[in-house]
MARGUVO-736229 format. One record per residue (C-alpha): residue in one letter; residue number from 0; x, y, z. Coordinates in Angstrom, 3 decimals, always signed. Each point is the difference from the previous one (the first is absolute). Example, Ala and Ser with C-alpha at 12.3 -4.5 7.8 and 13.67 -1.06 7.14 Angstrom:
// MARGUVO-736229
@type a | seq 0 | px +12.300 | py -4.500 | pz +7.800
@type s | seq 1 | px +1.370 | py +3.440 | pz -0.660
END
This chain:
// MARGUVO-736229
@type m | seq 0 | px +0.248 | py -0.068 | pz -0.268
@type s | seq 1 | px +1.242 | py +3.406 | pz -0.428
@type p | seq 2 | px +0.318 | py +2.777 | pz +2.212
@type k | seq 3 | px -2.656 | py +2.169 | pz -1.821
@type e | seq 4 | px -2.414 | py -3.120 | pz -0.076
@type l | seq 5 | px +0.760 | py -0.009 | pz +3.926
@type l | seq 6 | px -0.881 | py +3.516 | pz +1.051
@type y | seq 7 | px -3.487 | py -0.355 | pz -2.540
@type i | seq 8 | px -0.850 | py -2.992 | pz +2.502
@type e | seq 9 | px +1.491 | py +2.171 | pz +3.136
@type d | seq 10 | px -2.359 | py +2.835 | pz -1.184
@type a | seq 11 | px -3.203 | py -2.385 | pz -0.521
@type l | seq 12 | px +0.394 | py -1.530 | pz +3.778
@type g | seq 13 | px +0.201 | py +3.600 | pz +1.244
@type h | seq 14 | px -3.406 | py +0.989 | pz -1.980
@type t | seq 15 | px -1.745 | py -2.515 | pz +1.624
@type k | seq 16 | px +1.887 | py -0.121 | pz +3.553
@type q | seq 17 | px -1.408 | py +3.890 | pz -0.275
@type i | seq 18 | px -3.622 | py -0.911 | pz -1.691
@type k | seq 19 | px -0.597 | py -2.443 | pz +2.958
@type t | seq 20 | px +1.642 | py +2.678 | pz +2.986
@type v | seq 21 | px -2.614 | py +2.227 | pz -1.438
@type c | seq 22 | px -3.260 | py -1.990 | pz -0.076
@type t | seq 23 | px +0.622 | py -1.453 | pz +3.286
@type d | seq 24 | px +0.543 | py +3.840 | pz +1.469
@type f | seq 25 | px -3.134 | py +1.191 | pz -1.578
@type a | seq 26 | px -1.897 | py -2.723 | pz +1.299
@type g | seq 27 | px +0.717 | py -0.038 | pz +3.506
@type q | seq 28 | px -1.185 | py +3.677 | pz -0.096
@type l | seq 29 | px -3.202 | py -0.132 | pz -2.135
@type g | seq 30 | px -3.255 | py -0.591 | pz +1.983
@type d | seq 31 | px -1.449 | py -1.508 | pz -2.714
@type t | seq 32 | px +0.326 | py -3.625 | pz +0.481
@type e | seq 33 | px -0.866 | py -1.047 | pz -3.365
@type l | seq 34 | px +2.184 | py +2.111 | pz -1.738
@type s | seq 35 | px +2.790 | py -0.951 | pz +2.784
@type n | seq 36 | px +0.023 | py -4.069 | pz -1.281
@type f | seq 37 | px -0.075 | py +1.630 | pz -3.592
@type l | seq 38 | px +3.513 | py +1.385 | pz +1.029
@type q | seq 39 | px +1.197 | py -2.665 | pz +1.925
@type s | seq 40 | px -0.922 | py -2.773 | pz -2.647
@type i | seq 41 | px +1.962 | py +2.310 | pz -2.624
@type a | seq 42 | px +2.899 | py +0.096 | pz +2.613
@type q | seq 43 | px -0.387 | py -3.878 | pz +0.055
@type k | seq 44 | px +0.297 | py -0.561 | pz -3.475
@type q | seq 45 | px +3.051 | py +2.313 | pz -0.080
@type q | seq 46 | px +2.085 | py -1.730 | pz +2.623
@type q | seq 47 | px -1.358 | py -3.456 | pz -2.303
@type t | seq 48 | px +2.034 | py +2.164 | pz -3.141
@type f | seq 49 | px +2.876 | py +0.912 | pz +2.197
@type d | seq 50 | px +0.064 | py -3.771 | pz +1.099
@type r | seq 51 | px +0.284 | py -1.518 | pz -3.191
@type i | seq 52 | px +2.210 | py +2.003 | pz -1.812
@type y | seq 53 | px +2.713 | py -0.084 | pz +3.034
@type n | seq 54 | px -0.287 | py -3.821 | pz -0.314
@type l | seq 55 | px +0.802 | py +0.157 | pz -3.695
@type l | seq 56 | px +3.340 | py +1.276 | pz +0.893
END
């Protein structure tokens, strides 16, 4: 794997981690249970995506 390809993967991992963090934070601040649950499901999917990419390495 070239250094440039590794940088792309690191960026993708960073973005998925950031999206998960933002969704989790907002879900904890919301009073609407349905919307909070929706954001938590997005956070879980982002974690799954992160894990899949990381495990490919």
